[in-house]
C-alpha positions as CSV (number, residue, x, y, z in Angstrom):
1,M,2.8,18.7,-6.7
2,I,2.6,17.6,-3.1
3,H,-0.2,19.0,-1.1
4,P,1.2,19.8,2.4
5,W,-2.0,19.1,4.4
6,Y,-2.5,15.7,2.7
7,A,1.2,15.0,3.0
8,V,0.9,15.4,6.8
9,R,-2.1,13.2,6.9
10,Y,-0.4,10.5,4.7
11,V,2.7,10.5,7.0
12,A,0.4,10.1,10.0
13,F,-1.4,7.2,8.3
14,I,1.8,5.4,7.4
15,T,3.2,5.9,10.9
16,R,0.0,4.3,12.3
17,E,0.3,1.5,9.8
18,L,3.9,0.9,10.9
19,W,2.9,0.6,14.6
20,V,-0.1,-1.7,13.9
21,G,1.9,-3.8,11.5
22,A,4.8,-4.2,13.9
23,F,2.4,-5.2,16.7
24,R,0.7,-7.8,14.4
25,V,4.1,-9.3,13.4
26,A,5.2,-9.4,17.0
27,V,2.0,-11.2,18.0
28,E,2.6,-13.7,15.2
29,A,6.1,-14.3,16.3
30,F,4.9,-15.4,19.8
31,T,1.7,-17.2,18.7
32,P,2.4,-18.8,15.3
33,G,-0.5,-19.8,13.1
34,I,-2.6,-16.6,13.0
35,A,-1.0,-15.4,9.8
36,T,-2.9,-15.9,6.5
37,P,-0.3,-15.1,3.9
38,A,-1.4,-14.2,0.4
39,I,0.1,-12.8,-2.8
40,V,-2.2,-10.4,-4.7
41,E,-1.9,-8.7,-8.1
42,Y,-3.0,-5.0,-7.8
43,P,-3.3,-2.7,-10.8
44,L,-2.3,0.8,-9.8
45,R,-4.1,4.1,-10.5
46,C,-0.7,5.7,-9.8
47,R,0.8,7.0,-13.1
48,T,4.0,9.0,-12.4
49,D,7.3,7.4,-11.2
50,L,7.0,9.4,-8.0
51,E,3.5,8.0,-7.2
52,V,4.6,4.5,-8.0
53,T,7.7,4.9,-5.9
54,F,5.8,6.3,-2.9
55,M,3.2,3.5,-3.1
56,T,5.7,0.6,-3.4
57,S,7.9,2.1,-0.6
58,S,4.9,2.6,1.7
59,I,3.8,-1.0,1.2
60,T,7.3,-2.4,1.7
61,I,8.1,-0.4,4.9
62,T,4.9,-1.5,6.5
63,P,5.6,-4.7,8.5
64,G,3.7,-7.7,7.2
65,T,3.6,-6.5,3.6
66,L,6.2,-6.6,0.8
67,V,6.1,-5.6,-2.9
68,L,7.4,-8.7,-4.8
69,G,7.5,-7.1,-8.3
70,I,6.2,-4.4,-10.6
71,A,4.9,-4.9,-14.1
72,A,5.4,-1.7,-16.1
73,G,2.4,0.0,-17.5
74,T,1.8,1.2,-21.0
75,D,-0.5,3.9,-22.4
76,D,-3.4,1.4,-22.3
77,V,-2.5,-0.8,-19.3
78,P,-1.8,0.6,-15.8
79,P,1.3,-0.5,-13.9
80,T,0.7,-3.5,-11.7
81,I,2.3,-4.6,-8.5
82,F,2.5,-8.0,-6.8
83,V,2.2,-7.8,-3.0
84,H,2.8,-10.4,-0.4
85,S,0.7,-9.9,2.7
86,M,1.1,-11.8,5.9
87,F,-2.4,-10.9,7.2
88,G,-5.7,-10.7,5.4
89,K,-8.8,-12.7,5.4
90,G,-8.7,-13.1,1.6
91,R,-7.8,-11.2,-1.5
92,A,-10.7,-8.7,-1.1
93,E,-9.4,-7.5,2.3
94,V,-5.8,-7.1,1.1
95,V,-6.9,-5.2,-2.0
96,A,-9.2,-2.9,0.1
97,G,-6.2,-2.0,2.3
98,L,-4.1,-1.3,-0.8
99,R,-6.8,0.8,-2.3
100,D,-7.1,2.8,0.9
101,M,-3.4,3.5,0.9
102,E,-3.4,4.5,-2.8
103,D,-6.4,6.8,-2.2
104,R,-4.5,8.6,0.5
105,L,-1.4,8.8,-1.6
106,L,-3.2,10.2,-4.6
107,L,-4.8,12.9,-2.4
108,M,-1.3,13.9,-1.4
109,T,0.1,14.0,-4.9
110,R,-2.9,15.2,-6.9
111,G,-5.2,16.9,-4.5
112,R,-8.9,16.2,-4.0
113,R,-10.1,17.1,-7.5
114,E,-7.8,14.8,-9.4
115,A,-7.4,11.9,-6.9
116,R,-10.4,10.0,-8.0
C-alpha cells in the first residue's frame, strides 16, 4: 500500500536528487577530475517486487548513479544491488545515501510502523 503523504515526500526527495545530481554531473563535465567513481554492493531491505523496482529505478534516474545488476534474494538472503556512483568519498558515503533513499521509499510503501 502506498501512503499518499510519504509518496509526495518521496517524489519531492527524488526531484531534489535529480536537480542536485544533474548539477554535479554538469560541473564534472566542465571541470574533469572531481569525480570519485565507485561500485558498491548494497543488500536491500526492500522485499516486494514493487519496492525493488522503485528503488532501482530511483537510483538509475538520478544523474551520477546507475544500478549495474541485481542479485535475487531468497528466504534467508535479501536481494542485493550493485550500484555505480560517480561521486562519493568512499563506500560508506555511497551506502549512507542509498540507505537514506531506501528509508524514504520504505516509509512510502510500508508506513512508519513497518519501515524500520
